[in-house]
PDB file of N, CA, C and O in Angstrom, chain B, residues numbered from 101:
ATOM      1  N   MET B 101     -82.358 -55.103  33.796  1.00  0.00           N
ATOM      2  CA  MET B 101     -82.707 -54.012  34.450  1.00  0.00           C
ATOM      3  C   MET B 101     -84.317 -54.757  34.953  1.00  0.00           C
ATOM      4  O   MET B 101     -85.034 -55.309  34.119  1.00  0.00           O
ATOM      5  N   LEU B 102     -84.707 -54.648  36.466  1.00  0.00           N
ATOM      6  CA  LEU B 102     -85.419 -55.572  37.147  1.00  0.00           C
ATOM      7  C   LEU B 102     -86.791 -54.946  36.578  1.00  0.00           C
ATOM      8  O   LEU B 102     -86.630 -53.995  35.812  1.00  0.00           O
ATOM      9  N   ASP B 103     -88.200 -55.365  36.858  1.00  0.00           N
ATOM     10  CA  ASP B 103     -89.208 -55.081  36.461  1.00  0.00           C
ATOM     11  C   ASP B 103     -89.383 -53.589  37.372  1.00  0.00           C
ATOM     12  O   ASP B 103     -89.501 -52.434  36.963  1.00  0.00           O
ATOM     13  N   ASN B 104     -89.344 -54.164  38.819  1.00  0.00           N
ATOM     14  CA  ASN B 104     -89.490 -53.265  40.122  1.00  0.00           C
ATOM     15  C   ASN B 104     -88.150 -52.262  39.729  1.00  0.00           C
ATOM     16  O   ASN B 104     -87.610 -51.968  40.796  1.00  0.00           O
ATOM     17  N   GLU B 105     -87.543 -51.738  38.763  1.00  0.00           N
ATOM     18  CA  GLU B 105     -86.473 -50.774  38.472  1.00  0.00           C
ATOM     19  C   GLU B 105     -86.377 -49.669  37.937  1.00  0.00           C
ATOM     20  O   GLU B 105     -86.620 -49.893  36.752  1.00  0.00           O
ATOM     21  N   ILE B 106     -86.091 -48.165  38.110  1.00  0.00           N
ATOM     22  CA  ILE B 106     -86.097 -47.011  37.417  1.00  0.00           C
ATOM     23  C   ILE B 106     -84.809 -46.066  37.654  1.00  0.00           C
ATOM     24  O   ILE B 106     -84.338 -45.323  38.515  1.00  0.00           O
ATOM     25  N   LEU B 107     -84.518 -46.570  36.310  1.00  0.00           N
ATOM     26  CA  LEU B 107     -83.021 -45.526  36.255  1.00  0.00           C
ATOM     27  C   LEU B 107     -83.769 -44.370  35.644  1.00  0.00           C
ATOM     28  O   LEU B 107     -84.628 -44.305  34.765  1.00  0.00           O
ATOM     29  N   ILE B 108     -82.914 -43.120  36.703  1.00  0.00           N
ATOM     30  CA  ILE B 108     -83.331 -42.034  36.267  1.00  0.00           C
ATOM     31  C   ILE B 108     -82.110 -41.242  35.681  1.00  0.00           C
ATOM     32  O   ILE B 108     -80.961 -41.276  36.123  1.00  0.00           O
ATOM     33  N   GLY B 109     -82.604 -40.462  34.517  1.00  0.00           N
ATOM     34  CA  GLY B 109     -82.054 -39.919  33.154  1.00  0.00           C
ATOM     35  C   GLY B 109     -82.339 -38.671  32.565  1.00  0.00           C
ATOM     36  O   GLY B 109     -82.395 -37.801  33.435  1.00  0.00           O
ATOM     37  N   ASN B 110     -82.462 -38.412  31.879  1.00  0.00           N
ATOM     38  CA  ASN B 110     -82.605 -36.845  31.219  1.00  0.00           C
ATOM     39  C   ASN B 110     -84.441 -36.358  30.864  1.00  0.00           C
ATOM     40  O   ASN B 110     -84.800 -35.317  30.312  1.00  0.00           O
ATOM     41  N   LYS B 111     -85.125 -37.209  31.259  1.00  0.00           N
ATOM     42  CA  LYS B 111     -86.601 -37.464  31.160  1.00  0.00           C
ATOM     43  C   LYS B 111     -86.880 -35.948  31.917  1.00  0.00           C
ATOM     44  O   LYS B 111     -86.201 -35.249  32.669  1.00  0.00           O
ATOM     45  N   PRO B 112     -88.023 -35.838  31.412  1.00  0.00           N
ATOM     46  CA  PRO B 112     -88.820 -34.558  32.034  1.00  0.00           C
ATOM     47  C   PRO B 112     -89.348 -34.898  34.025  1.00  0.00           C
ATOM     48  O   PRO B 112     -90.467 -35.411  34.020  1.00  0.00           O
ATOM     49  N   LEU B 113     -88.891 -34.750  35.268  1.00  0.00           N
ATOM     50  CA  LEU B 113     -88.797 -34.943  36.792  1.00  0.00           C
ATOM     51  C   LEU B 113     -90.342 -35.262  36.732  1.00  0.00           C
ATOM     52  O   LEU B 113     -90.631 -36.079  37.607  1.00  0.00           O
ATOM     53  N   MET B 114     -91.609 -34.804  35.841  1.00  0.00           N
ATOM     54  CA  MET B 114     -92.666 -35.414  36.124  1.00  0.00           C
ATOM     55  C   MET B 114     -92.968 -37.057  35.375  1.00  0.00           C
ATOM     56  O   MET B 114     -93.834 -37.843  35.757  1.00  0.00           O
ATOM     57  N   ASN B 115     -91.945 -37.292  34.174  1.00  0.00           N
ATOM     58  CA  ASN B 115     -92.029 -38.814  34.027  1.00  0.00           C
ATOM     59  C   ASN B 115     -92.304 -40.070  34.925  1.00  0.00           C
ATOM     60  O   ASN B 115     -93.238 -40.870  34.960  1.00  0.00           O
ATOM     61  N   TYR B 116     -91.071 -39.936  35.680  1.00  0.00           N
ATOM     62  CA  TYR B 116     -90.263 -40.424  36.918  1.00  0.00           C
ATOM     63  C   TYR B 116     -91.154 -40.448  37.820  1.00  0.00           C
ATOM     64  O   TYR B 116     -91.452 -41.546  38.290  1.00  0.00           O
ATOM     65  N   VAL B 117     -91.837 -39.214  38.318  1.00  0.00           N
ATOM     66  CA  VAL B 117     -92.793 -39.188  38.741  1.00  0.00           C
ATOM     67  C   VAL B 117     -94.140 -40.336  39.141  1.00  0.00           C
ATOM     68  O   VAL B 117     -94.468 -41.035  40.099  1.00  0.00           O
ATOM     69  N   THR B 118     -94.712 -39.977  37.574  1.00  0.00           N
ATOM     70  CA  THR B 118     -95.390 -41.146  36.840  1.00  0.00           C
ATOM     71  C   THR B 118     -95.051 -42.629  36.877  1.00  0.00           C
ATOM     72  O   THR B 118     -95.640 -43.690  37.080  1.00  0.00           O
ATOM     73  N   ALA B 119     -93.667 -42.149  36.548  1.00  0.00           N
ATOM     74  CA  ALA B 119     -93.303 -44.700  36.710  1.00  0.00           C
ATOM     75  C   ALA B 119     -93.040 -44.678  38.241  1.00  0.00           C
ATOM     76  O   ALA B 119     -93.006 -45.816  38.710  1.00  0.00           O
ATOM     77  N   ILE B 120     -92.880 -43.856  38.983  1.00  0.00           N
ATOM     78  CA  ILE B 120     -93.069 -44.713  40.423  1.00  0.00           C
ATOM     79  C   ILE B 120     -94.387 -44.639  41.174  1.00  0.00           C
ATOM     80  O   ILE B 120     -94.645 -45.328  42.161  1.00  0.00           O
ATOM     81  N   LEU B 121     -95.108 -43.845  40.686  1.00  0.00           N
ATOM     82  CA  LEU B 121     -96.371 -43.849  40.594  1.00  0.00           C
ATOM     83  C   LEU B 121     -96.922 -45.370  40.205  1.00  0.00           C
ATOM     84  O   LEU B 121     -97.234 -46.126  41.126  1.00  0.00           O
ATOM     85  N   THR B 122     -96.987 -45.618  39.412  1.00  0.00           N
ATOM     86  CA  THR B 122     -97.349 -46.977  38.418  1.00  0.00           C
ATOM     87  C   THR B 122     -97.019 -47.881  38.972  1.00  0.00           C
ATOM     88  O   THR B 122     -97.772 -48.796  39.307  1.00  0.00           O
ATOM     89  N   GLN B 123     -95.332 -47.799  39.279  1.00  0.00           N
ATOM     90  CA  GLN B 123     -94.643 -49.718  40.147  1.00  0.00           C
ATOM     91  C   GLN B 123     -95.420 -49.762  41.079  1.00  0.00           C
ATOM     92  O   GLN B 123     -96.173 -50.730  41.177  1.00  0.00           O
ATOM     93  N   LEU B 124     -95.447 -48.685  42.052  1.00  0.00           N
ATOM     94  CA  LEU B 124     -96.209 -48.752  43.291  1.00  0.00           C
ATOM     95  C   LEU B 124     -97.785 -49.670  43.142  1.00  0.00           C
ATOM     96  O   LEU B 124     -98.255 -50.581  43.824  1.00  0.00           O
ATOM     97  N   LYS B 125     -98.148 -49.150  42.275  1.00  0.00           N
ATOM     98  CA  LYS B 125     -99.308 -49.525  42.833  1.00  0.00           C
ATOM     99  C   LYS B 125     -99.345 -51.424  41.988  1.00  0.00           C
ATOM    100  O   LYS B 125    -100.325 -52.164  41.903  1.00  0.00           O
ATOM    101  N   GLU B 126     -97.865 -51.697  41.490  1.00  0.00           N
ATOM    102  CA  GLU B 126     -98.025 -53.388  40.687  1.00  0.00           C
ATOM    103  C   GLU B 126     -96.704 -54.072  41.514  1.00  0.00           C
ATOM    104  O   GLU B 126     -96.381 -55.243  41.313  1.00  0.00           O
ATOM    105  N   GLN B 127     -95.726 -52.879  42.808  1.00  0.00           N
ATOM    106  CA  GLN B 127     -94.764 -53.978  42.917  1.00  0.00           C
ATOM    107  C   GLN B 127     -94.795 -53.466  44.783  1.00  0.00           C
ATOM    108  O   GLN B 127     -95.410 -52.472  45.169  1.00  0.00           O
ATOM    109  N   LYS B 128     -94.240 -54.116  45.433  1.00  0.00           N
ATOM    110  CA  LYS B 128     -94.060 -53.969  47.458  1.00  0.00           C
ATOM    111  C   LYS B 128     -93.087 -53.270  47.258  1.00  0.00           C
ATOM    112  O   LYS B 128     -93.151 -52.310  48.027  1.00  0.00           O
ATOM    113  N   THR B 129     -91.597 -53.195  46.203  1.00  0.00           N
ATOM    114  CA  THR B 129     -90.172 -52.543  46.380  1.00  0.00           C
ATOM    115  C   THR B 129     -89.896 -52.263  44.925  1.00  0.00           C
ATOM    116  O   THR B 129     -89.833 -53.030  43.964  1.00  0.00           O
ATOM    117  N   ILE B 130     -89.762 -51.059  45.015  1.00  0.00           N
ATOM    118  CA  ILE B 130     -89.523 -50.374  44.472  1.00  0.00           C
ATOM    119  C   ILE B 130     -87.847 -50.378  44.346  1.00  0.00           C
ATOM    120  O   ILE B 130     -87.209 -51.020  45.181  1.00  0.00           O
ATOM    121  N   ILE B 131     -87.109 -49.599  43.216  1.00  0.00           N
ATOM    122  CA  ILE B 131     -85.692 -49.475  42.982  1.00  0.00           C
ATOM    123  C   ILE B 131     -85.443 -48.410  42.337  1.00  0.00           C
ATOM    124  O   ILE B 131     -85.528 -48.692  41.141  1.00  0.00           O
ATOM    125  N   ILE B 132     -85.045 -46.780  42.548  1.00  0.00           N
ATOM    126  CA  ILE B 132     -85.089 -46.307  41.729  1.00  0.00           C
ATOM    127  C   ILE B 132     -83.059 -45.632  42.109  1.00  0.00           C
ATOM    128  O   ILE B 132     -82.500 -45.352  43.170  1.00  0.00           O
ATOM    129  N   MET B 133     -82.538 -45.618  40.579  1.00  0.00           N
ATOM    130  CA  MET B 133     -81.121 -45.531  41.036  1.00  0.00           C
ATOM    131  C   MET B 133     -80.870 -43.993  39.543  1.00  0.00           C
ATOM    132  O   MET B 133     -81.522 -43.485  38.631  1.00  0.00           O
ATOM    133  N   ALA B 134     -80.262 -43.938  39.832  1.00  0.00           N
ATOM    134  CA  ALA B 134     -79.236 -42.377  39.524  1.00  0.00           C
ATOM    135  C   ALA B 134     -77.737 -42.169  39.349  1.00  0.00           C
ATOM    136  O   ALA B 134     -77.245 -42.761  40.310  1.00  0.00           O
ATOM    137  N   ARG B 135     -76.430 -41.463  38.386  1.00  0.00           N
ATOM    138  CA  ARG B 135     -75.646 -40.873  38.184  1.00  0.00           C
ATOM    139  C   ARG B 135     -75.543 -40.066  38.645  1.00  0.00           C
ATOM    140  O   ARG B 135     -76.630 -39.562  38.925  1.00  0.00           O
ATOM    141  N   GLY B 136     -74.370 -39.302  39.090  1.00  0.00           N
ATOM    142  CA  GLY B 136     -73.877 -38.163  38.388  1.00  0.00           C
ATOM    143  C   GLY B 136     -74.953 -37.040  38.970  1.00  0.00           C
ATOM    144  O   GLY B 136     -75.348 -36.932  40.131  1.00  0.00           O
ATOM    145  N   ALA B 137     -75.348 -36.148  37.688  1.00  0.00           N
ATOM    146  CA  ALA B 137     -76.031 -34.688  37.462  1.00  0.00           C
ATOM    147  C   ALA B 137     -77.739 -35.726  38.369  1.00  0.00           C
ATOM    148  O   ALA B 137     -78.424 -35.327  39.311  1.00  0.00           O
ATOM    149  N   ALA B 138     -77.901 -37.266  37.434  1.00  0.00           N
ATOM    150  CA  ALA B 138     -79.401 -37.061  37.687  1.00  0.00           C
ATOM    151  C   ALA B 138     -79.370 -37.707  39.112  1.00  0.00           C
ATOM    152  O   ALA B 138     -79.483 -38.931  39.165  1.00  0.00           O
ATOM    153  N   ILE B 139     -79.271 -37.219  39.911  1.00  0.00           N
ATOM    154  CA  ILE B 139     -79.196 -37.715  41.419  1.00  0.00           C
ATOM    155  C   ILE B 139     -80.540 -36.611  41.953  1.00  0.00           C
ATOM    156  O   ILE B 139     -81.609 -37.039  42.389  1.00  0.00           O
ATOM    157  N   LYS B 140     -80.225 -35.245  41.814  1.00  0.00           N
ATOM    158  CA  LYS B 140     -80.668 -34.472  42.439  1.00  0.00           C
ATOM    159  C   LYS B 140     -82.200 -34.798  41.857  1.00  0.00           C
ATOM    160  O   LYS B 140     -83.127 -34.461  42.593  1.00  0.00           O
ATOM    161  N   LYS B 141     -82.476 -35.338  40.773  1.00  0.00           N
ATOM    162  CA  LYS B 141     -83.575 -35.411  39.836  1.00  0.00           C
ATOM    163  C   LYS B 141     -84.447 -36.824  40.946  1.00  0.00           C
ATOM    164  O   LYS B 141     -85.461 -36.865  41.642  1.00  0.00           O
ATOM    165  N   ALA B 142     -83.596 -37.579  40.656  1.00  0.00           N
ATOM    166  CA  ALA B 142     -84.136 -38.812  41.356  1.00  0.00           C
ATOM    167  C   ALA B 142     -84.298 -38.485  42.782  1.00  0.00           C
ATOM    168  O   ALA B 142     -85.215 -39.230  43.126  1.00  0.00           O
ATOM    169  N   ILE B 143     -83.931 -37.791  43.826  1.00  0.00           N
ATOM    170  CA  ILE B 143     -84.289 -37.472  45.305  1.00  0.00           C
ATOM    171  C   ILE B 143     -85.495 -36.963  44.561  1.00  0.00           C
ATOM    172  O   ILE B 143     -86.492 -37.676  44.666  1.00  0.00           O
ATOM    173  N   ASP B 144     -85.625 -35.696  43.711  1.00  0.00           N
ATOM    174  CA  ASP B 144     -86.815 -35.085  43.972  1.00  0.00           C
ATOM    175  C   ASP B 144     -88.335 -35.626  43.229  1.00  0.00           C
ATOM    176  O   ASP B 144     -89.446 -35.207  43.556  1.00  0.00           O
ATOM    177  N   ALA B 145     -88.046 -36.686  42.127  1.00  0.00           N
ATOM    178  CA  ALA B 145     -89.190 -37.351  42.089  1.00  0.00           C
ATOM    179  C   ALA B 145     -89.567 -38.120  43.842  1.00  0.00           C
ATOM    180  O   ALA B 145     -90.394 -37.693  44.648  1.00  0.00           O
ATOM    181  N   VAL B 146     -88.777 -39.160  43.980  1.00  0.00           N
ATOM    182  CA  VAL B 146     -88.705 -39.642  45.446  1.00  0.00           C
ATOM    183  C   VAL B 146     -89.533 -39.204  46.479  1.00  0.00           C
ATOM    184  O   VAL B 146     -90.322 -39.842  47.177  1.00  0.00           O
ATOM    185  N   GLU B 147     -89.065 -37.329  46.470  1.00  0.00           N
ATOM    186  CA  GLU B 147     -89.650 -36.574  47.812  1.00  0.00           C
ATOM    187  C   GLU B 147     -91.202 -36.178  46.613  1.00  0.00           C
ATOM    188  O   GLU B 147     -92.018 -35.818  47.462  1.00  0.00           O
ATOM    189  N   ILE B 148     -91.524 -36.132  46.018  1.00  0.00           N
ATOM    190  CA  ILE B 148     -92.782 -35.657  45.060  1.00  0.00           C
ATOM    191  C   ILE B 148     -93.482 -36.208  45.303  1.00  0.00           C
ATOM    192  O   ILE B 148     -94.501 -35.794  45.855  1.00  0.00           O
ATOM    193  N   THR B 149     -93.167 -37.898  44.876  1.00  0.00           N
ATOM    194  CA  THR B 149     -93.922 -38.782  44.904  1.00  0.00           C
ATOM    195  C   THR B 149     -94.952 -38.867  46.189  1.00  0.00           C
ATOM    196  O   THR B 149     -96.083 -38.390  46.281  1.00  0.00           O
ATOM    197  N   THR B 150     -93.813 -40.012  47.637  1.00  0.00           N
ATOM    198  CA  THR B 150     -93.945 -39.851  48.425  1.00  0.00           C
ATOM    199  C   THR B 150     -94.968 -38.210  49.042  1.00  0.00           C
ATOM    200  O   THR B 150     -96.187 -38.373  49.085  1.00  0.00           O
ATOM    201  N   LYS B 151     -94.681 -37.463  49.263  1.00  0.00           N
ATOM    202  CA  LYS B 151     -94.527 -36.606  49.973  1.00  0.00           C
ATOM    203  C   LYS B 151     -95.849 -35.556  49.223  1.00  0.00           C
ATOM    204  O   LYS B 151     -95.887 -34.487  49.833  1.00  0.00           O
ATOM    205  N   GLN B 152     -96.878 -35.618  48.102  1.00  0.00           N
ATOM    206  CA  GLN B 152     -97.699 -35.646  47.272  1.00  0.00           C
ATOM    207  C   GLN B 152     -98.755 -36.191  46.892  1.00  0.00           C
ATOM    208  O   GLN B 152     -99.788 -35.524  46.954  1.00  0.00           O
ATOM    209  N   PHE B 153     -98.788 -37.184  46.526  1.00  0.00           N
ATOM    210  CA  PHE B 153     -99.016 -38.373  45.579  1.00  0.00           C
ATOM    211  C   PHE B 153     -99.379 -39.465  46.014  1.00  0.00           C
ATOM    212  O   PHE B 153    -100.578 -39.741  45.973  1.00  0.00           O
ATOM    213  N   TYR B 154     -98.430 -40.389  46.553  1.00  0.00           N
ATOM    214  CA  TYR B 154     -98.781 -41.236  47.171  1.00  0.00           C
ATOM    215  C   TYR B 154     -98.564 -41.185  48.517  1.00  0.00           C
ATOM    216  O   TYR B 154     -97.574 -40.814  49.146  1.00  0.00           O
ATOM    217  N   LYS B 155    -100.405 -41.921  49.141  1.00  0.00           N
ATOM    218  CA  LYS B 155    -100.586 -40.878  50.526  1.00  0.00           C
ATOM    219  C   LYS B 155    -100.242 -42.447  51.263  1.00  0.00           C
ATOM    220  O   LYS B 155     -99.509 -42.254  52.233  1.00  0.00           O
ATOM    221  N   HIS B 156    -100.382 -43.098  51.181  1.00  0.00           N
ATOM    222  CA  HIS B 156     -99.819 -44.458  51.799  1.00  0.00           C
ATOM    223  C   HIS B 156     -98.388 -44.698  52.332  1.00  0.00           C
ATOM    224  O   HIS B 156     -97.534 -44.122  51.657  1.00  0.00           O
ATOM    225  N   PRO B 157     -97.956 -45.356  53.302  1.00  0.00           N
ATOM    226  CA  PRO B 157     -96.649 -45.195  53.980  1.00  0.00           C
ATOM    227  C   PRO B 157     -95.889 -45.850  53.228  1.00  0.00           C
ATOM    228  O   PRO B 157     -96.251 -46.953  52.821  1.00  0.00           O
ATOM    229  N   THR B 158     -94.824 -45.382  52.923  1.00  0.00           N
ATOM    230  CA  THR B 158     -93.778 -46.135  52.699  1.00  0.00           C
ATOM    231  C   THR B 158     -92.492 -46.240  53.716  1.00  0.00           C
ATOM    232  O   THR B 158     -92.292 -45.563  54.725  1.00  0.00           O
ATOM    233  N   THR B 159     -91.711 -47.239  53.183  1.00  0.00           N
ATOM    234  CA  THR B 159     -90.409 -46.192  53.693  1.00  0.00           C
ATOM    235  C   THR B 159     -89.117 -46.772  53.243  1.00  0.00           C
ATOM    236  O   THR B 159     -88.957 -47.986  53.112  1.00  0.00           O
ATOM    237  N   THR B 160     -88.405 -46.086  53.062  1.00  0.00           N
ATOM    238  CA  THR B 160     -87.482 -45.952  52.254  1.00  0.00           C
ATOM    239  C   THR B 160     -85.783 -46.163  52.963  1.00  0.00           C
ATOM    240  O   THR B 160     -85.467 -45.911  54.125  1.00  0.00           O
ATOM    241  N   THR B 161     -84.883 -46.689  51.870  1.00  0.00           N
ATOM    242  CA  THR B 161     -83.359 -46.906  51.518  1.00  0.00           C
ATOM    243  C   THR B 161     -82.559 -45.874  50.995  1.00  0.00           C
ATOM    244  O   THR B 161     -82.915 -45.228  50.010  1.00  0.00           O
ATOM    245  N   ILE B 162     -81.395 -45.656  51.651  1.00  0.00           N
ATOM    246  CA  ILE B 162     -80.974 -44.553  50.143  1.00  0.00           C
ATOM    247  C   ILE B 162     -79.217 -45.773  50.542  1.00  0.00           C
ATOM    248  O   ILE B 162     -78.646 -46.248  51.524  1.00  0.00           O
ATOM    249  N   THR B 163     -79.082 -45.748  49.258  1.00  0.00           N
ATOM    250  CA  THR B 163     -77.008 -45.906  49.307  1.00  0.00           C
ATOM    251  C   THR B 163     -77.059 -45.405  48.291  1.00  0.00           C
ATOM    252  O   THR B 163     -77.761 -45.295  47.286  1.00  0.00           O
ATOM    253  N   THR B 164     -75.705 -44.951  48.952  1.00  0.00           N
ATOM    254  CA  THR B 164     -74.766 -43.588  47.789  1.00  0.00           C
ATOM    255  C   THR B 164     -73.318 -44.032  47.571  1.00  0.00           C
ATOM    256  O   THR B 164     -72.573 -44.190  48.539  1.00  0.00           O
ATOM    257  N   ASN B 165     -72.947 -44.217  46.434  1.00  0.00           N
ATOM    258  CA  ASN B 165     -71.435 -45.044  46.216  1.00  0.00           C
ATOM    259  C   ASN B 165     -70.888 -44.652  45.171  1.00  0.00           C
ATOM    260  O   ASN B 165     -71.807 -44.699  44.354  1.00  0.00           O
ATOM    261  N   SER B 166     -69.756 -44.200  44.513  1.00  0.00           N
ATOM    262  CA  SER B 166     -68.927 -43.767  43.361  1.00  0.00           C
ATOM    263  C   SER B 166     -68.045 -44.890  43.295  1.00  0.00           C
ATOM    264  O   SER B 166     -67.644 -45.765  44.062  1.00  0.00           O
ATOM    265  N   THR B 167     -67.835 -44.441  41.712  1.00  0.00           N
ATOM    266  CA  THR B 167     -66.851 -44.949  40.678  1.00  0.00           C
ATOM    267  C   THR B 167     -65.949 -44.622  40.295  1.00  0.00           C
ATOM    268  O   THR B 167     -65.947 -43.401  40.144  1.00  0.00           O
ATOM    269  N   THR B 168     -64.941 -45.161  39.979  1.00  0.00           N
ATOM    270  CA  THR B 168     -64.001 -44.747  39.184  1.00  0.00           C
ATOM    271  C   THR B 168     -63.587 -44.981  37.858  1.00  0.00           C
ATOM    272  O   THR B 168     -62.777 -45.885  37.652  1.00  0.00           O
ATOM    273  N   LEU B 169     -64.078 -44.214  36.808  1.00  0.00           N
ATOM    274  CA  LEU B 169     -64.957 -44.480  34.919  1.00  0.00           C
ATOM    275  C   LEU B 169     -63.165 -44.011  34.540  1.00  0.00           C
ATOM    276  O   LEU B 169     -62.326 -43.489  35.275  1.00  0.00           O
ATOM    277  N   ILE B 170     -63.080 -44.439  33.159  1.00  0.00           N
ATOM    278  CA  ILE B 170     -62.055 -43.429  32.052  1.00  0.00           C
ATOM    279  C   ILE B 170     -62.817 -43.004  31.017  1.00  0.00           C
ATOM    280  O   ILE B 170     -63.338 -43.608  30.079  1.00  0.00           O
ATOM    281  N   ASN B 171     -62.796 -41.792  31.361  1.00  0.00           N
ATOM    282  CA  ASN B 171     -63.298 -41.681  29.863  1.00  0.00           C
ATOM    283  C   ASN B 171     -62.698 -41.658  28.611  1.00  0.00           C
ATOM    284  O   ASN B 171     -61.687 -42.275  28.277  1.00  0.00           O
ATOM    285  N   GLU B 172     -63.662 -40.597  27.655  1.00  0.00           N
ATOM    286  CA  GLU B 172     -62.802 -41.185  26.107  1.00  0.00           C
ATOM    287  C   GLU B 172     -61.786 -40.288  25.901  1.00  0.00           C
ATOM    288  O   GLU B 172     -61.375 -40.496  24.759  1.00  0.00           O
ATOM    289  N   ASN B 173     -61.280 -39.558  26.320  1.00  0.00           N
ATOM    290  CA  ASN B 173     -59.704 -39.094  26.829  1.00  0.00           C
ATOM    291  C   ASN B 173     -58.987 -39.756  27.789  1.00  0.00           C
ATOM    292  O   ASN B 173     -58.294 -39.160  28.615  1.00  0.00           O
ATOM    293  N   ASN B 174     -59.090 -40.813  27.745  1.00  0.00           N
ATOM    294  CA  ASN B 174     -58.576 -41.592  28.900  1.00  0.00           C
ATOM    295  C   ASN B 174     -58.082 -40.933  30.312  1.00  0.00           C
ATOM    296  O   ASN B 174     -57.136 -41.273  31.021  1.00  0.00           O
ATOM    297  N   VAL B 175     -59.055 -39.852  30.492  1.00  0.00           N
ATOM    298  CA  VAL B 175     -58.714 -39.421  32.168  1.00  0.00           C
ATOM    299  C   VAL B 175     -59.780 -40.206  33.195  1.00  0.00           C
ATOM    300  O   VAL B 175     -60.825 -40.761  32.856  1.00  0.00           O
ATOM    301  N   LYS B 176     -59.166 -40.085  34.677  1.00  0.00           N
ATOM    302  CA  LYS B 176     -60.008 -40.947  35.295  1.00  0.00           C
ATOM    303  C   LYS B 176     -61.481 -39.349  35.905  1.00  0.00           C
ATOM    304  O   LYS B 176     -61.297 -38.239  36.405  1.00  0.00           O
ATOM    305  N   GLN B 177     -62.231 -39.789  35.662  1.00  0.00           N
ATOM    306  CA  GLN B 177     -63.352 -39.608  36.666  1.00  0.00           C
ATOM    307  C   GLN B 177     -64.055 -40.043  37.922  1.00  0.00           C
ATOM    308  O   GLN B 177     -64.496 -41.190  37.991  1.00  0.00           O
ATOM    309  N   THR B 178     -64.145 -39.470  38.597  1.00  0.00           N
ATOM    310  CA  THR B 178     -65.253 -40.136  39.719  1.00  0.00           C
ATOM    311  C   THR B 178     -66.603 -39.694  39.823  1.00  0.00           C
ATOM    312  O   THR B 178     -67.000 -38.538  39.966  1.00  0.00           O
ATOM    313  N   VAL B 179     -67.547 -41.202  39.697  1.00  0.00           N
ATOM    314  CA  VAL B 179     -68.980 -40.862  39.045  1.00  0.00           C
ATOM    315  C   VAL B 179     -69.589 -41.284  40.704  1.00  0.00           C
ATOM    316  O   VAL B 179     -69.124 -42.152  41.442  1.00  0.00           O
ATOM    317  N   SER B 180     -70.511 -40.559  40.920  1.00  0.00           N
ATOM    318  CA  SER B 180     -71.412 -40.633  42.193  1.00  0.00           C
ATOM    319  C   SER B 180     -72.758 -41.522  41.416  1.00  0.00           C
ATOM    320  O   SER B 180     -73.076 -41.526  40.227  1.00  0.00           O
ATOM    321  N   SER B 181     -73.288 -42.139  42.412  1.00  0.00           N
ATOM    322  CA  SER B 181     -74.300 -43.109  42.272  1.00  0.00           C
ATOM    323  C   SER B 181     -75.602 -43.007  43.256  1.00  0.00           C
ATOM    324  O   SER B 181     -75.294 -42.725  44.414  1.00  0.00           O
ATOM    325  N   ILE B 182     -76.966 -43.180  43.019  1.00  0.00           N
ATOM    326  CA  ILE B 182     -77.088 -43.170  44.699  1.00  0.00           C
ATOM    327  C   ILE B 182     -78.708 -44.387  44.073  1.00  0.00           C
ATOM    328  O   ILE B 182     -79.323 -44.248  43.016  1.00  0.00           O
ATOM    329  N   LYS B 183     -78.943 -45.359  45.067  1.00  0.00           N
ATOM    330  CA  LYS B 183     -80.057 -46.186  45.252  1.00  0.00           C
ATOM    331  C   LYS B 183     -81.280 -45.430  46.246  1.00  0.00           C
ATOM    332  O   LYS B 183     -81.060 -45.024  47.388  1.00  0.00           O
ATOM    333  N   ILE B 184     -82.402 -45.358  45.646  1.00  0.00           N
ATOM    334  CA  ILE B 184     -83.612 -45.766  46.847  1.00  0.00           C
ATOM    335  C   ILE B 184     -84.481 -46.331  46.376  1.00  0.00           C
ATOM    336  O   ILE B 184     -85.066 -46.507  45.307  1.00  0.00           O
ATOM    337  N   ILE B 185     -84.474 -46.651  47.577  1.00  0.00           N
ATOM    338  CA  ILE B 185     -85.299 -48.374  47.683  1.00  0.00           C
ATOM    339  C   ILE B 185     -86.358 -47.534  48.312  1.00  0.00           C
ATOM    340  O   ILE B 185     -86.156 -46.494  48.939  1.00  0.00           O
ATOM    341  N   LEU B 186     -87.734 -48.208  48.032  1.00  0.00           N
ATOM    342  CA  LEU B 186     -89.185 -47.677  48.174  1.00  0.00           C
ATOM    343  C   LEU B 186     -90.050 -49.170  48.283  1.00  0.00           C
ATOM    344  O   LEU B 186     -90.411 -50.123  47.593  1.00  0.00           O
ATOM    345  N   ASN B 187     -90.107 -48.561  49.850  1.00  0.00           N
ATOM    346  CA  ASN B 187     -91.191 -50.379  50.972  1.00  0.00           C
ATOM    347  C   ASN B 187     -92.288 -50.080  51.152  1.00  0.00           C
ATOM    348  O   ASN B 187     -92.608 -49.578  52.229  1.00  0.00           O
ATOM    349  N   LYS B 188     -93.224 -50.299  50.132  1.00  0.00           N
ATOM    350  CA  LYS B 188     -94.606 -50.341  50.581  1.00  0.00           C
ATOM    351  C   LYS B 188     -95.014 -50.898  51.747  1.00  0.00           C
ATOM    352  O   LYS B 188     -95.351 -52.080  51.818  1.00  0.00           O
ATOM    353  N   GLN B 189     -95.013 -50.221  52.582  1.00  0.00           N
ATOM    354  CA  GLN B 189     -96.109 -50.689  54.118  1.00  0.00           C
ATOM    355  C   GLN B 189     -97.175 -51.124  54.083  1.00  0.00           C
ATOM    356  O   GLN B 189     -97.847 -50.831  53.094  1.00  0.00           O
ATOM    357  N   HIS B 190     -97.789 -52.011  55.148  1.00  0.00           N
ATOM    358  CA  HIS B 190     -99.483 -52.742  54.936  1.00  0.00           C
ATOM    359  C   HIS B 190     -99.690 -51.970  55.868  1.00  0.00           C
ATOM    360  O   HIS B 190     -98.929 -51.621  56.771  1.00  0.00           O
ATOM    361  N   ARG B 191    -100.940 -51.635  55.618  1.00  0.00           N
ATOM    362  CA  ARG B 191    -102.076 -50.883  56.501  1.00  0.00           C
ATOM    363  C   ARG B 191    -102.203 -51.766  57.421  1.00  0.00           C
ATOM    364  O   ARG B 191    -101.706 -52.870  57.198  1.00  0.00           O
ATOM    365  N   SER B 192    -102.794 -51.568  58.511  1.00  0.00           N
ATOM    366  CA  SER B 192    -103.520 -52.023  59.288  1.00  0.00           C
ATOM    367  C   SER B 192    -104.604 -51.236  59.860  1.00  0.00           C
ATOM    368  O   SER B 192    -104.405 -50.300  60.634  1.00  0.00           O
ATOM    369  N   ASN B 193    -105.934 -51.686  59.409  1.00  0.00           N
ATOM    370  CA  ASN B 193    -107.579 -51.182  59.777  1.00  0.00           C
ATOM    371  C   ASN B 193    -107.656 -51.984  60.896  1.00  0.00           C
ATOM    372  O   ASN B 193    -108.684 -52.004  61.572  1.00  0.00           O
TER     373      ASN B 193
END
């Protein structure tokens, strides 16, 4: 995992909002990734961050994908994933 990547999982939503805000101070581009049920939490974290806390302009790129995996019972499952890329925009004074 790179320094600018945040993988969304089972932690509380606000932990991820805090992580995004921290990375936005240090990085120009941040990548938020999630799979399966965590996709909703990833979207919520980005929306809360950009709408309520981070007042500087950003651009967002969203990529979705799905992968077929074989679970422990040898059953094929399709798992969706999302990658959200936040880019800070320079402010002109």
